[in-house]
C-alpha positions in Angstrom: 0.0 0.0 0.0 1.2 3.5 -0.8 2.6 5.0 2.4 1.1 8.4 1.5 -2.5 7.2 1.8 -2.8 7.3 5.6 -6.1 7.1 7.4 -8.6 9.4 9.1 -7.6 9.9 12.7 -11.1 8.9 13.9 -14.7 8.5 12.8 -15.5 12.1 13.4 -12.8 13.2 10.9 -14.3 10.8 8.4 -17.9 11.9 8.9 -16.9 15.6 8.6 -14.9 15.0 5.5 -17.7 12.8 3.9 -20.4 15.2 4.9 -18.4 18.1 3.5 -18.3 16.2 0.2 -22.0 15.7 0.3 -22.8 19.3 1.2 -22.1 21.0 -2.0 -23.6 23.2 -4.7 -26.2 20.6 -5.6 -27.7 21.0 -2.1 -27.8 24.7 -2.2 -28.8 25.6 -5.8 -30.7 22.5 -7.0 -32.5 21.1 -3.9 -34.6 24.3 -3.2 -35.6 24.6 -6.9 -36.7 21.0 -7.2 -38.7 21.3 -3.9 -40.5 24.4 -5.1 -41.2 22.8 -8.5 -42.2 19.3 -7.3 -44.9 20.0 -4.8 -43.0 21.3 -1.8 -43.5 18.8 1.0 -44.2 16.0 -1.4 -40.7 16.3 -2.8 -39.3 16.4 0.7 -41.2 13.2 1.7 -40.1 11.3 -1.4 -36.5 12.6 -1.0 -36.3 11.4 2.7 -37.7 8.0 1.8 -35.2 7.6 -1.0 -32.4 8.9 1.1 -33.1 6.2 3.8 -33.4 3.4 1.2 -31.8 4.1 -2.2 -29.2 6.6 -1.1 -28.4 4.6 2.0 -27.8 1.5 -0.1 -25.4 3.1 -2.6 -23.6 5.1 0.1 -23.0 2.1 2.3 -21.8 0.0 -0.7 -19.2 2.5 -1.9 -17.8 3.3 1.6 -17.6 -0.5 2.4 -15.9 -1.2 -0.9 -13.3 1.4 -0.1 -12.6 0.1 3.4 -12.5 -3.5 2.4 -10.1 -3.0 -0.6 -8.1 -0.1 0.9 -8.0 1.1 -2.7 -9.1 4.1 -4.8 -12.1 4.0 -7.2 -9.7 3.2 -10.1 -8.3 0.1 -8.6 -11.0 -1.0 -6.0 -13.3 -2.8 -8.4 -10.6 -4.8 -10.0 -9.3 -5.8 -6.5 -12.8 -6.7 -5.5 -13.4 -9.0 -8.5 -11.1 -9.9 -11.3 -12.3 -8.7 -14.6 -14.1 -5.6 -13.2 -11.2 -3.2 -13.7 -13.1 -1.3 -16.5 -15.8 -0.3 -14.0 -13.0 1.3 -11.9 -11.8 3.2 -15.0 -15.4 4.6 -15.5 -15.6 5.5 -11.8 -12.4 7.5 -12.1 -13.4 9.2 -15.3 -16.4 10.7 -13.5 -14.5 12.9 -11.0 -11.9 13.8 -13.7 -14.7 15.2 -15.8 -16.5 17.0 -12.9 -13.3 18.5 -11.3 -12.6 21.2 -14.0 -16.1 22.6 -14.4 -16.7 22.4 -10.6 -13.6 24.6 -10.2 -15.0 27.0 -12.8 -18.3 27.3 -10.9 -16.3 27.6 -7.6 -14.5 30.5 -9.2 -17.9 32.1 -10.0 -18.8 31.8 -6.3 -15.5 33.3 -5.3 -16.0 36.2 -7.7 -19.4 37.0 -6.1 -18.0 36.7 -2.6 -15.3 39.2 -3.5 -17.9 41.4 -5.2 -20.2 41.5 -2.2 -17.3 42.2 0.2 -16.0 45.2 -1.9 -19.2 46.6 -3.4 -22.1 44.8 -1.8 -25.0 44.1 -4.2 -24.5 47.3 -6.2 -23.0 45.5 -9.3 -23.9 41.9 -8.6 -27.7 42.4 -8.6 -27.7 44.4 -11.9 -29.1 42.8 -15.0 -26.4 41.4 -17.2 -23.6 41.3 -14.5 -23.4 37.5 -14.5 -23.5 37.1 -18.2 -20.9 39.8 -18.7 -18.6 38.1 -16.1 -18.7 34.5 -17.5 -18.4 35.7 -21.1 -15.2 37.7 -20.3 -12.1 35.9 -21.5 -9.8 36.4 -18.5 -11.7 37.1 -15.2 -13.5 33.7 -14.9 -10.3 31.9 -15.8 -8.3 33.7 -13.0 -11.0 32.9 -10.4 -11.3 29.3 -11.5 -7.5 28.8 -11.3 -7.4 30.3 -7.8 -10.2 27.9 -6.7 -8.3 25.0 -8.3 -5.0 26.0 -6.6 -6.6 26.2 -3.2 -8.2 22.8 -3.7 -4.9 21.3 -4.8 -3.0 22.8 -1.9 -5.3 21.1 0.6 -5.1 17.7 -1.1 -1.3 18.2 -1.4 -1.1 18.3 2.4 -2.6 14.9 2.7 -5.5 13.2 4.5 -4.9 14.3 8.1 -3.2 17.7 7.6 -5.2 18.6 4.6 -8.7 17.0 4.1 -9.4 16.2 7.8 -7.9 19.4 9.3 -9.7 21.6 6.7 -13.1 19.8 7.2 -12.9 20.2 11.0 -12.6 23.9 10.6 -14.9 24.6 7.6 -17.8 22.2 8.4 -18.8 23.8 11.8 -18.6 27.3 10.2 -20.7 26.1 7.3 -23.4 24.6 9.5 -23.5 27.8 11.6 -23.9 30.0 8.5 -26.6 27.8 7.0 -28.6 27.6 10.2 -28.2 31.4 10.8 -29.3 32.4 7.3 -32.2 29.9 7.3 -33.5 31.3 10.6 -33.2 34.9 9.3 -35.0 34.0 6.1 -38.0 33.0 8.1 -38.3 36.4 9.7 -38.4 38.3 6.4 -41.4 40.5 5.4 -42.0 42.5 2.2 -44.8 44.6 0.8 -44.6 45.2 -2.9 -47.9 47.0 -3.2 -49.9 43.9 -3.9 -49.8 42.6 -0.4 -47.4 41.5 2.4 -45.4 38.3 1.8 -43.6 36.7 4.7 -40.8 34.1 5.1 -43.3 31.8 6.9 -45.5 31.8 3.9 -42.5 30.8 1.8 -41.8 28.0 4.3 -45.3 26.7 3.7 -44.7 26.5 0.0 -41.5 24.5 0.7 -42.7 22.2 3.5 -46.4 21.5 2.9 -47.2 18.8 0.2 -49.1 20.1 -2.8 -50.8 17.1 -4.4 -54.0 18.6 -5.8 -54.4 17.6 -9.5 -51.2 15.5 -9.4 -51.2 12.4 -11.7 -49.2 9.2 -11.5 -46.9 10.6 -14.2 -46.2 13.7 -12.1 -45.4 11.4 -9.1 -42.9 9.6 -11.3 -41.2 12.9 -12.3 -40.9 13.9 -8.7 -39.4 10.6 -7.8 -36.9 10.8 -10.6 -36.0 14.4 -9.6 -35.5 13.3 -6.0 -33.4 10.3 -7.0 -31.2 12.4 -9.3 -30.7 14.9 -6.5 -29.4 12.2 -4.3 -26.4 11.7 -6.6 -25.5 15.4 -6.0 -26.3 15.3 -2.3 -24.5 12.1 -1.3 -21.6 12.2 -3.7 -22.6 8.8 -5.1 -21.0 7.2 -8.2 -18.2 9.8 -8.2 -15.6 7.5 -6.6 -15.4 9.9 -3.7 -16.9 7.6 -1.0 -14.8 4.7 -2.1 -11.7 6.9 -1.7 -12.8 8.2 1.7 -13.9 4.7 2.8 -10.3 3.4 2.1 -9.1 5.8 4.8 -11.5 4.5 7.5 -9.9 2.3 10.2 -11.2 -1.2 10.7 -12.1 -0.5 14.4 -14.4 2.5 13.5 -18.1 1.8 13.5 -19.0 2.2 9.8 -22.7 2.0 10.1 -22.8 4.8 12.7 -20.7 7.0 10.5 -22.9 6.3 7.5 -26.0 7.3 9.6 -24.3 10.5 10.7 -23.4 11.4 7.1 -27.1 10.8 6.1 -28.3 13.1 8.9 -25.7 15.8 8.0 -26.5 15.8 4.3 -30.3 15.7 4.7 -30.3 18.4 7.3 -28.2 20.8 5.2 -30.3 20.0 2.1 -33.5 20.9 4.0 -31.9 23.9 5.6 -30.8 25.1 2.1 -34.5 25.0 1.1 -35.5 27.0 4.2 -32.7 29.4 3.5 -33.4 30.1 -0.1 -37.2 29.5 -0.8 -38.7 31.9 1.8 -36.3 34.7 0.9 -36.9 34.4 -2.8 -40.6 34.1 -2.3 -40.7 37.2 -0.1 -38.9 39.5 -2.5 -39.7 37.9 -5.9 -43.0 36.0 -5.4 -43.7 32.5 -6.6 -42.5 33.3 -10.2 -39.0 34.0 -8.7 -38.8 30.5 -7.5 -38.7 29.0 -11.0 -34.9 29.6 -11.3 -32.4 26.9 -10.6 -28.6 26.4 -10.8 -26.6 29.4 -11.9 -29.8 31.4 -12.6 -30.9 31.0 -8.9 -27.4 31.5 -7.4 -26.0 34.3 -9.4 -29.0 36.2 -10.7 -32.1 35.7 -8.4 -30.3 35.6 -5.0 -28.3 38.8 -5.5 -31.5 40.6 -6.4 -33.0 39.3 -3.1 -30.1 40.8 -1.2 -30.6 44.1 -3.0 -34.2 44.2 -2.0 -33.2 43.8 1.7 -31.4 47.1 1.7 -28.3 47.7 3.9 -28.4 44.4 5.7 -28.4 42.7 2.3 -24.7 43.4 1.8 -23.8 41.6 5.1 -26.1 38.7 4.4 -24.8 38.5 0.8 -21.2 38.2 2.1 -22.2 35.5 4.6 -24.2 33.6 2.0 -21.5 33.5 -0.7 -18.8 32.6 1.9 -21.1 29.8 3.0 -21.5 28.6 -0.7 -17.8 29.0 -1.2 -17.0 26.8 1.8 -19.6 24.2 0.5 -18.1 24.2 -3.0 -14.6 23.9 -1.6 -15.3 20.9 0.7 -16.9 19.1 -2.3 -14.1 20.0 -4.7 -11.6 18.6 -2.2 -13.3 15.3 -2.2 -13.6 15.2 -6.0 -9.9 15.8 -6.3 -9.0 13.2 -3.7 -10.8 10.5 -5.7 -8.5 11.3 -8.6 -5.3 11.7 -6.6 -5.8 8.5 -4.7 -6.4 6.7 -8.0 -3.1 8.0 -9.4 -1.3 6.9 -6.3 -2.7 3.4 -6.3 -2.5 2.8 -10.0 0.8 4.4 -10.9 2.6 4.4 -7.6 2.8 8.2 -7.5 3.4 10.1 -4.3 0.6 12.2 -3.1 2.4 15.4 -4.1 3.3 14.2 -7.6 -0.3 12.9 -8.2 -1.7 16.3 -7.1 0.6 18.2 -9.4 -0.2 15.9 -12.4 -4.0 16.3 -11.8 -3.6 20.1 -11.4 -2.2 20.4 -14.9 -4.8 18.0 -16.4 -7.6 20.0 -14.7 -6.1 23.3 -15.7 -6.4 22.4 -19.4 -10.1 21.7 -19.0 -10.7 24.7 -16.8 -9.4 26.9 -19.6 -11.6 25.1 -22.2 -14.7 25.4 -20.0 -14.1 29.2 -19.4 -13.5 29.7 -23.2 -16.7 27.9 -23.8 -18.6 31.0 -22.9 -16.7 33.3 -25.2 -14.1 32.4 -27.8 -15.2 28.7 -28.1 -18.9 29.4 -27.6 -21.4 27.1 -29.4 -24.8 25.5 -28.6 -25.8 21.9 -29.0 -29.1 20.1 -28.1 -28.7 17.3 -25.6 -30.8 14.1 -25.7 -32.7 15.4 -22.6 -33.8 18.5 -24.5 -31.4 20.9 -22.8 -29.4 23.4 -24.9 -25.7 23.0 -23.9 -22.2 24.6 -24.0 -18.9 22.9 -23.0 -19.7 22.9 -19.3 -23.2 21.5 -19.8 -21.9 18.7 -22.0 -19.3 17.7 -19.4 -22.0 17.8 -16.7 -24.4 15.8 -18.8 -22.0 13.0 -19.7 -20.7 12.7 -16.1 -23.9 13.1 -14.2 -26.6 11.8 -16.5 -24.7 9.0 -18.3 -21.6 7.7 -16.5 -22.8 8.0 -12.9 -26.0 5.9 -13.5 -23.9 3.3 -15.4 -21.3 3.1 -12.6 -24.1 2.7 -10.0 -26.0 0.1 -12.0 -22.8 -1.9 -12.5 -22.0 -1.6 -8.9 -25.4 -3.0 -7.9 -24.9 -5.9 -10.3 -21.4 -6.6 -9.0 -22.4 -6.5 -5.3 -26.0 -7.8 -5.6 -25.4 -10.8 -7.8 -21.7 -11.6 -8.2 -19.8 -11.0 -4.9 -23.1 -11.1 -3.0 -24.5 -8.5 -0.5 -22.9 -10.5 2.4 -19.5 -9.1 1.4 -20.7 -5.6 2.2 -22.7 -6.7 5.2 -19.6 -8.4 6.7 -17.5 -5.3 6.2 -20.1 -3.0 7.8 -20.6 -5.3 10.8 -16.8 -5.8 11.3 -16.0 -5.6 15.0 -19.6 -6.4 16.1 -21.3 -3.3 14.6 -25.0 -3.7 14.1 -26.5 -3.4 10.6 -30.0 -2.1 11.3 -31.3 -2.1 7.7 -29.8 -5.4 6.6 -32.8 -6.9 4.9 -33.7 -3.6 3.3 -30.1 -3.4 2.0 -30.3 -6.8 0.3 -33.6 -6.1 -1.4 -32.4 -2.6 -2.6 -29.0 -3.6 -3.9 -30.4 -6.6 -5.8 -33.7 -5.5 -7.1 -35.0 -2.0 -6.4 -31.9 0.2 -6.9 -30.9 -1.3 -10.3 -34.5 -0.7 -11.6 -34.7 2.9 -10.4 -31.2 3.6 -11.8 -32.2 2.2 -15.1 -35.2 4.4 -15.3 -33.1 7.4 -14.3 -30.6 6.5 -17.0 -33.3 6.2 -19.7 -34.8 9.5 -18.5 -31.5 11.3 -19.3 -32.0 10.3 -23.0 -35.5 11.8 -23.0 -37.3 8.4 -23.0 -40.0 9.6 -20.6 -40.3 13.1 -22.0 -43.9 12.4 -23.0 -44.8 12.4 -19.2 -43.9 16.1 -18.8 
């Protein structure tokens, strides 16, 4: 085993690092939008059910594979079963595709944090600011490279001095900021001349199920949205949890750590909804809640802070710092999945592996940034979306490769090695596996079927349901 791989010092270090990976941009800019779009509380209920069943199954499987093999995603599958090395290659390609464009988006967040610190919402909330920024040929590139360098520096320092030490500092700060902003969001009130809107009214839209007039096809769409969100939320099928699992000591209670990661992630996802939806509703009405992704984060949210007046600058700074921390903890985990793979496959030292990946990612960071100006083009994806370079990379990694990796993992564990292999790893040292029967049914039957439906949906197979 490569001497640079080390281990987390204890289960708390592992949980904070894994939770930091799970708490990323997907939770903050995608979860609130889906909840508002898909019936509020109905989406929450379905998401929670899937998190405790589908998400739990895949999360447990990947972490257990990591600890059992003591290998990275690139080499773990081949170690687990001869002839399955190609699955490891796919599992490693996913984070390598995600890393560059995640750093570009992280650079966008950094730019907005700096803008709010210097000028408040004066520029950031103006129409066209976001578009003029990302279409500039130099500024997005500079911020994206800074974000990449910070991520590489942390991974360069190793598991204990880098990932674990950084997570122990950032995660508590992140949680405090999320809770604080969420509570403040509920206290908001605004009268735009048509009536007073309050944060608590926005909370009702988020939390109370809206099922009136909903058909079976609508329920399927909500289920698929919730399941797709779990990939973002739990860092599933990105090789991350295999890498992190390989650093967990045998004496640590794996099931307890997995339960804690589930709680962390779900709590932050729900708090993200409480933080964003009431604020957007108060100042922009229900029509303002139709934005998602970059549109929500970089266009709608700054306008909300502008509507708050003087306090909007302070909240804007805190908000974008919180998003920056969330993006950074996730990018660290993505890079670690790649670096650990290079270490195990090629015998690189951690420092050499980090430097090699820095230059690989740098090339694609440049391409993604240029995709909004000098290399701009549009292409229609199979799911109906109009895409540029960033969107194409996101589509291939998230909508194609990740479901394929997860389906293959279910087949490998459910039918070839057998679920008992994972169960034995999880219960090592006498730990209790509370959802054992559920796990077996999910890994063999339910999860593969749901993943296949999700995979087909990415090619527009179920577009007639919309």
